[in-house]
N, C-alpha and C positions, 0 to 999 in steps of 0.2 A: 090470052090470059083468062082465067076463071074470074068469077065475080069477086073471090076473095082471094088475097094473097097469102099463101101459105108460108107460115114462118116457124123456124126451129129455134127455141131460145137456149143458148149455150152460156152456162154461167148463171146460177140462181141465187147469188148473194144479194147485197143490197141493191146494187144497181140493176143486175139481171131480173130481180123480183120486181123493181119498179117499171122497167120496160116490159115484161112479162104481163102486168097490170094494164099497161097501156093498149098492148095488142089485145088482150081479153076483152077490152071495153070498146075497141075500135071496131066500126062496122066493115072496114075495108080489108081487115086482117083475120087470119085463122090460125091459132098456134096448133101445129102439128106434133111438138113434142118438146119436152124439158130435158137439158142435159146437165149433169154436174157429177163430180167425181164422189162427193159426199152425200148427206141426207137433205141438203137445202132443197133439192127438187121436190120431195115428198112434202116438206113444210110448205113449199109455195103452192103445189096442188091443192093442199087443204086450205090454204089462205083465199085461194082463187075459187073455192068451191067447185072444182073441176076434176076431170078424170083425165088428164092429158097423159099420152104416152111418155114413159120415163126411160131415160138412158144413162149409162155411165160413160159411154164412149162416143166422142162426137163422130168420128168417122162412120161407125155402125149406124148412128142416128141419121146422118145425112144420106147415107145410101139407102136406108130403109124408108125413109119419110119423103125422099126427093122434094125438099122444100123450095118454093120460089125465092126465099130469102132466109137469112141467118141473123140472128143477134147475137153478137158476142162480147160477154161481159165477164171476161176471165182475167187472169193476171198478164200484165203486158208481154212476159217473156214466152207466151203461148200465142199471141195474136198472129204471128207470121204464119205458122204451121197451120193453124185453123183457117185463116182466111184464104190461103193459097188453095188448100184442099176444097174449101166451100166454092171458090170460083172456079176451080177445075170442074166442078159439079154443077156450074151454070146457076149459082145462087147470087142474088144481091146481098149486099153486107151492110148492116149497122153495126159499127164497131167502136167499143168503148175508148176514149182517149187514154194515153197516145196510141197513136196507129201501130206502133211496135216498139220493141225495146232499144231499137237503133236504127239508122237511117238507111242502112242497107236492106233491112227487112221490111221497112215503110216504103221505100221506093219499089221493090219487088211487088208488094200488094197493090200499090197504085197502078203500075205498069200492067199487071195481071188484070185488074178490074176494066182498064182500058181496052186490052187486048180482048177480053171477053164481052166487052160492051155491057157491062154490069153496073150498078150503081154501088158506089161507097160512100157512105155517110159516117163521119167521125162525132162521136158524142160530145161536142162543144156546146154544153148546156146553156152557157150564158148568152150564146147567140140566139137563144128562144126565150129570152127574159124581156118583157117590155120595158122594164125599168133600166135594165143595162143598155138596152137600145137607146134610151133616152139620155142616159149618162154619157155615152160616147158622143151622141149629137151634140150635147151641152158644152163637152170639153172641146169640140172643134170651133166653139165660138170665142175661145179664151186667148186666141193669137198663138203665136209660136216665138219662142220654143216652148214645150210644155215639161213640167216636173210632174211625173206621175208616182205615186206612193200607194202600195197595195200589200195586203198580206193575207194570209188565212192559216192561223196556227189551231191545231186540234190537240186538246188535252184528251188523250185517249186511254181507256182501260178495258179489262174484260175482252170481250170478242172483238171490239174494234181495234185494240192494242195489238191482238193477234192477227188482225187483217192488214194493219199496218207493218208489222214485223215481216209478214210473207210479201208485201209489197217492196220492203227494204231489201229483200233477196236479189231484186233486179233494177229497183230505181230509187232514187233519192225524192224527197218531198219537193224540192224545187223543180224536178223534172215532171213528176206525176201531177202535181198541182199547178205548177208553173205554166205549163203549156196553155191553160185557159187565159191567165193574165198577161202573158206575153202576146198571145193572140189579141187581147184587148187593146194593148199599148199599140200595136201595129196598126189597128183600125183606127185609134185616135190620132195618131201621128201622120198615118198614110205616107211613111218615110222609110226608107232603107236602113235597117239595123246595121250598125258598124262594127260594134265590140262589145263585149260583155267581161265582167269581173264577178267574182262570187266568194263567199266564205262559208265554211260548214263545219260542224262539229258532232262528234259521236258523243251522246249524252247518256249511254246505257250499253251495258254488256251485252244486252240481248241484241243490239244491232250488229249487223255483220262487220267484221274488221275492216272491210274495204269501203264502208258506206257511212253515212251520217244522218241522223234524224232531226237535225236542225239546220236551215241554210238560208242564205241571203244572197240574192243576184243584184247586180246593177247593170243597166244597159245604155248604150248611147246610140243615138239615131243622126242621121245625115242631116237632118233640119235643125240639129243642136238639142233636140229633146234629150230627156233623161228619164230613166225609172227605175225604181227598186222594187223588188218582190221578196217577202219573207215567208217562210213555211217551216213550220215544226210539229212532229208527231210524237206522242208519248205521254206517260202518266206525269212526267215532270214539267210538261210544257204549262207556260203562264197563260191566264185567260185575261190578262191585262192588255187591252186594245189588241184582242186577237182578230179584229174585223176592221180593217183600214182600207178605205177605197176613196181616194183623194187624189185631185187632179189641180195642178197650179199653172196658169198662164200669165202673160203679161196683163191682161184685162181682168184677171179675178181667179176665182177658184171654184170647183164643183165638188161635192162629196155626196156619197150615198150614206143615208143615216136612216134610222127608224124614225117614226113619227113622233115619238118621246126621246129621241136622242139616246136611247139605252137599249141595248140588246141583252137579252137574258143571257147570262153568262153560262152556256153549255155549248162549248166549240164542238163537242162530240156528235152534237144533234145535226143532221143533215138539213134540217128545215131553216137553222140559223144561218147556213151557208148561202142560202139564196133569199133570206128575209130583207127584201130592200123595197119599201114603197115610198121612200122619200128622198129628194134631192136637196141639198142646201146650196144655194147659189150665192156666191159672193162677188161683187163688183169692185175693182180697185180704183174707179173712177173718184177723183177728189175736186172740191169746188176751190174758189179762189182763196179760201181760208184754210186750205188743206184737210178739209173735213170730207168724210164720205158723202158722195152725193145721195146714195140710195142705201137703206138698210138691206141686210142679208134676207133672202128669199127662202122660203122653204115650200117646195111643191110636193103636196101630198097624192099620191095616185089612189085611185079607188082599188085598182087591181094589185094585189100582192101574192102572185100566184106560189102554191105551195111547190115542194119538190116533185111530187106526183105530176102536178099540173105541167111543169116544165118537161118532165118526160113524156108526157101526152104530146106536147107541143114537138118535140123531137121526133116521135114516131108519126105524126101528121106530115111533118117535112119529109121524112123518109117516105111515106106512102106517095106523096104528091111527086116526089123526085122519080118514082118508079111509073106511075100511071101516066105523068105528064112527059115522061122521057127527058128530064130536065138535065142540062150540061152542069156537071158538078166539078169540072176541071178546076176552077178556082177555089172551091171549098176543100178540095183534096190538097191542092198545092199550099194553102193557108195552113191546113193542118200539119203538113210536112215541114213548113217554114217554122212554126212555133217550136215544133219538137227539135229540129235544128239548133234553134237558139237555146232551147232549155238544156240540150245535151252538150252544147258549148259551155254553158255555165257549170254544168257538172264537171267538165274538164278543167275549168278555171279553179274550181276547188280543190280538186285533186292534184294539180300542177302548181297552184299558189301564183298563178300569173293571169294576165288579161289575155283573152282569146280574141283575135280579129276575125271577123265574119267576112264569107266570099260575096 
């Protein structure tokens, strides 16, 4: 392998631009081209102050540039086709979540990556956030079972609502966003998920008839733990309590909060999706007078990485997985499992019943 890993960026919207910026600034990567169907690639080239080759067709781009790796940040219903073509052409893959729009496509991608002995990293950005790692660590001190409460609602308008409407053509919010938080719940419990229930509602005529732009899921685990996750997209979505990250156990609770307990109400801003530099820890221990033994603790961390910092972390992980030939079997299977649960939740919405997991 040459000193630098050549990478082709496919999809130049919000996430693609952030990943391209990470590659542009990384000493181990060299961008060999930018691919998008629209004009976002030209704008990205300008913002990077670069003159990277531009392409509208991903197949042409892969065949012409022969990259070592591709970064795929397109809509989920395109992931299978692009990933399989890239793998057939001996590329490592960084793939934005979810792996694909369905489980069959996801399994095909994983199996092809294993067959070709290529790395497949899925963009689970919270796995690269130092405060989220601490959040999971503290949750494991609360005893069992756990009650996990999480949401991420986005009051979107303009271009962001256009993006959400495009996503809604193939996925619901509780699938697209829910995979992150289901992955977190699985890490917290380290237990087998047993069943899911969910509700959803279509709040706009602009949403496809067979989909919904607000949903909530509930999940049960073998150890008795339970969790819920809520997600909504659109101009009608409330910003009241749009960011809830809270876990309760027999020994107390832990929550992600900002250091002043107030997040700026701008749920459309990606920075507010990852703005978490403080944990609030509560102990349930009582003294002989049934009073709390200790007051709540707030641990404020010096590091509060930006969205770009986290994308940089993801690409460092991708780089290391390639140069160190790291085993990504568990990483891929975890990404598959969280999508399997999220799609079961989607099924529960559409069939109005509880879905039991294998």
